[in-house]
VMD Tcl script that draws the C-alpha trace (Angstrom):
set ca {
  {61.96 32.67 -16.65}
  {60.50 33.74 -13.34}
  {58.15 35.88 -15.11}
  {57.21 33.05 -17.83}
  {56.40 30.78 -14.85}
  {54.29 33.19 -13.19}
  {52.21 33.64 -16.47}
  {52.03 30.00 -16.89}
  {50.51 29.56 -13.41}
  {48.45 32.46 -13.38}
  {46.83 30.77 -16.91}
  {46.64 27.36 -15.18}
  {44.60 28.75 -12.10}
  {42.44 30.76 -14.36}
  {41.56 27.51 -16.67}
  {40.78 25.70 -13.16}
  {38.60 28.56 -12.17}
  {36.70 28.61 -15.41}
  {36.09 24.47 -15.25}
  {35.03 24.63 -11.56}
  {32.49 27.41 -12.55}
  {31.38 25.68 -15.51}
  {30.78 22.51 -13.73}
  {29.08 24.05 -10.60}
  {26.72 25.81 -13.06}
  {25.96 22.77 -15.10}
  {25.03 20.78 -12.13}
  {22.66 23.76 -10.79}
  {20.50 23.31 -13.98}
  {20.38 20.03 -14.40}
  {16.95 18.86 -13.64}
  {16.41 16.50 -10.76}
  {13.88 13.78 -11.38}
  {10.12 14.18 -10.16}
  {8.90 10.97 -8.35}
  {5.18 10.76 -8.73}
  {3.16 9.46 -5.56}
  {0.11 7.48 -5.90}
  {-2.65 6.09 -3.51}
  {-5.70 4.15 -3.49}
  {-9.11 5.89 -4.30}
  {-12.60 4.59 -3.91}
  {-15.78 5.22 -2.26}
  {-16.79 3.20 0.85}
  {-19.10 0.51 0.21}
  {-22.89 1.04 1.13}
  {-23.88 -2.33 2.42}
  {-27.71 -2.36 3.81}
  {-28.77 -5.01 6.38}
  {-25.94 -4.71 8.47}
  {-26.57 -4.87 12.11}
  {-24.48 -2.84 14.63}
  {-22.66 -4.30 17.51}
  {-21.69 -2.58 21.01}
  {-18.25 -4.01 20.74}
  {-14.97 -2.45 19.48}
  {-12.50 -3.53 17.25}
  {-8.95 -2.99 16.35}
  {-7.20 -3.33 13.10}
  {-3.73 -4.59 13.53}
  {-0.93 -3.41 10.94}
  {-0.92 -5.76 7.87}
  {2.24 -7.83 7.23}
  {3.36 -7.60 3.97}
  {5.41 -10.33 1.74}
  {9.10 -8.89 1.23}
  {8.89 -8.91 -2.46}
  {6.10 -5.92 -1.99}
  {7.09 -4.20 1.43}
  {7.98 -1.09 -0.06}
  {6.63 1.81 -1.60}
  {7.71 0.57 -4.84}
  {4.82 0.14 -7.23}
  {5.92 -3.55 -8.76}
  {4.76 -4.83 -11.89}
  {5.06 -8.47 -13.42}
  {6.28 -8.26 -17.18}
  {6.95 -11.94 -17.52}
  {7.20 -15.38 -15.71}
  {10.07 -15.33 -13.09}
  {10.57 -11.60 -13.03}
  {9.37 -8.46 -11.12}
  {10.05 -4.74 -12.07}
  {9.23 -1.36 -10.86}
  {7.94 1.80 -11.99}
  {11.36 4.00 -11.84}
  {9.51 7.22 -11.16}
  {6.62 6.46 -9.70}
  {6.32 5.14 -5.67}
  {2.96 4.35 -3.33}
  {2.44 7.30 -0.89}
  {2.98 4.70 1.85}
  {3.62 1.09 2.25}
  {0.97 -1.40 0.68}
  {0.09 -2.96 4.39}
  {-0.29 0.36 5.82}
  {-2.62 1.58 3.31}
  {-4.90 -1.38 3.20}
  {-4.93 -1.07 6.77}
  {-6.18 2.52 6.94}
  {-8.51 2.32 4.13}
  {-10.22 -0.69 6.28}
  {-10.28 1.57 9.31}
  {-11.94 3.68 7.30}
  {-14.65 1.43 5.43}
  {-15.18 -0.38 8.48}
  {-16.02 2.43 10.65}
  {-18.08 4.17 8.05}
  {-20.48 0.79 7.75}
  {-21.25 0.97 11.65}
  {-21.07 -2.68 12.31}
  {-18.72 -1.87 15.47}
  {-19.19 0.91 17.94}
  {-15.76 1.82 17.15}
  {-12.67 0.98 15.25}
  {-9.07 1.49 16.17}
  {-5.78 1.37 14.76}
  {-2.81 -0.73 15.59}
  {-1.27 2.07 17.36}
  {-4.23 2.74 19.73}
  {-4.06 1.01 23.06}
  {-7.87 1.19 23.67}
  {-9.14 -2.31 25.07}
  {-10.93 -4.16 22.21}
  {-12.67 -7.79 22.10}
  {-12.60 -7.98 18.36}
  {-9.12 -7.95 16.09}
  {-8.60 -7.78 12.71}
  {-5.03 -9.07 11.59}
  {-3.87 -9.33 7.79}
  {-1.21 -10.85 5.68}
  {-0.76 -9.18 2.13}
  {1.07 -11.95 -0.33}
  {0.36 -9.95 -3.28}
  {0.25 -6.80 -4.50}
  {1.35 -6.54 -8.10}
  {0.70 -5.28 -11.64}
  {0.81 -8.37 -14.17}
  {1.60 -7.66 -17.65}
  {2.00 -11.23 -18.83}
  {-1.14 -11.21 -21.10}
  {-2.01 -8.68 -23.46}
  {-4.03 -7.07 -21.19}
  {-2.84 -6.06 -18.05}
  {-4.46 -6.87 -14.20}
  {-3.92 -5.90 -10.77}
  {-3.14 -8.43 -8.73}
  {-4.06 -8.88 -4.83}
  {-4.15 -11.52 -2.17}
  {-4.27 -11.03 1.26}
  {-4.92 -13.26 4.09}
  {-7.39 -12.26 6.62}
  {-7.62 -13.48 10.55}
  {-10.72 -12.05 12.71}
  {-10.50 -12.80 16.40}
  {-12.22 -12.87 19.79}
  {-9.76 -11.47 22.30}
  {-12.04 -13.07 25.01}
  {-12.24 -16.21 24.02}
  {-9.68 -18.56 25.80}
  {-9.23 -21.53 23.72}
  {-7.43 -20.70 20.45}
  {-10.31 -22.65 18.56}
  {-12.73 -20.25 19.75}
  {-10.59 -17.26 19.60}
  {-10.32 -17.56 15.64}
  {-13.69 -16.48 14.30}
  {-12.51 -17.11 10.99}
  {-9.68 -17.16 8.66}
  {-9.67 -16.39 4.79}
  {-7.88 -15.73 1.97}
  {-8.99 -13.24 -0.41}
  {-7.82 -12.75 -3.75}
  {-8.88 -10.06 -6.83}
  {-7.61 -9.52 -10.14}
  {-9.09 -6.13 -11.39}
  {-7.95 -5.41 -15.04}
  {-5.93 -2.10 -15.54}
  {-6.86 0.28 -18.15}
  {-3.21 0.93 -18.84}
  {-0.17 -0.30 -18.33}
  {0.99 2.37 -16.50}
  {1.16 3.29 -12.52}
  {-2.35 5.33 -13.17}
  {-3.77 2.08 -14.79}
  {-2.09 0.11 -11.81}
  {-3.47 2.20 -9.28}
  {-7.22 2.31 -10.76}
  {-6.98 -1.50 -11.12}
  {-5.60 -1.97 -7.40}
  {-8.51 0.53 -6.04}
  {-11.10 -1.91 -7.71}
  {-9.33 -4.69 -6.00}
  {-9.30 -2.91 -2.64}
  {-13.38 -1.72 -2.77}
  {-14.17 -5.31 -3.69}
  {-12.31 -6.85 -0.55}
  {-13.54 -4.25 1.76}
  {-17.33 -5.11 0.33}
  {-16.55 -9.15 0.84}
  {-14.60 -8.52 3.96}
  {-17.52 -6.61 6.04}
  {-20.09 -8.98 4.57}
  {-18.17 -11.55 6.04}
  {-17.78 -10.03 9.69}
  {-21.50 -9.38 9.62}
  {-22.38 -12.93 8.62}
  {-19.68 -14.57 11.55}
  {-20.79 -12.13 14.21}
  {-24.73 -12.88 13.38}
  {-24.02 -16.66 13.28}
  {-22.46 -16.50 16.84}
  {-24.74 -14.30 18.28}
  {-22.75 -11.80 19.09}
  {-24.95 -8.93 18.33}
}
mol new
graphics top color blue
foreach p $ca { graphics top sphere $p radius 0.5 }
foreach p [lrange $ca 0 end-1] q [lrange $ca 1 end] { graphics top cylinder $p $q radius 0.2 }
display resetview
């Protein structure tokens, strides 16, 4: 009896060890999901006729509506519904991505003597603030569109009165077609939006400064 019990225990242990080894091997050979990361890609606008100023400007970190305040790539398949591409994400938060590209584009425009980001403590005269309201792919129609809506505020920190401190406050909205309803198509359409925004904003900054005699 003892011999039979011992053999039974050995068989059970052997089965358990086999199961553990098999499970471990299966887990190691299972392919992990690969997440693709995307970023906007467009050339800085080249705008003739801009007049340089010797002042400095800081681009603050843009606030983002909570529906889009993550690296998820959001699309709208129908009314009242928002979804995300499961294995594709933005490289960084859309608000930070927009701020970074505007720092690049405004800097290359030579409109200001220096352009600084929100983490710089350099004393500046002008400040640019933004609130990102919409940043998604709309798939409600037969053709997809990349939707971008952002409110921009341009401030002069040397002015004491609030009415004079705000040089302009404007909402920009763009809807560029996407070549295909996919992360690649979405990125292409949003890159076009960002190019349009950058060009329009730089023109508005230039016109505002000229009109107020700040150059």
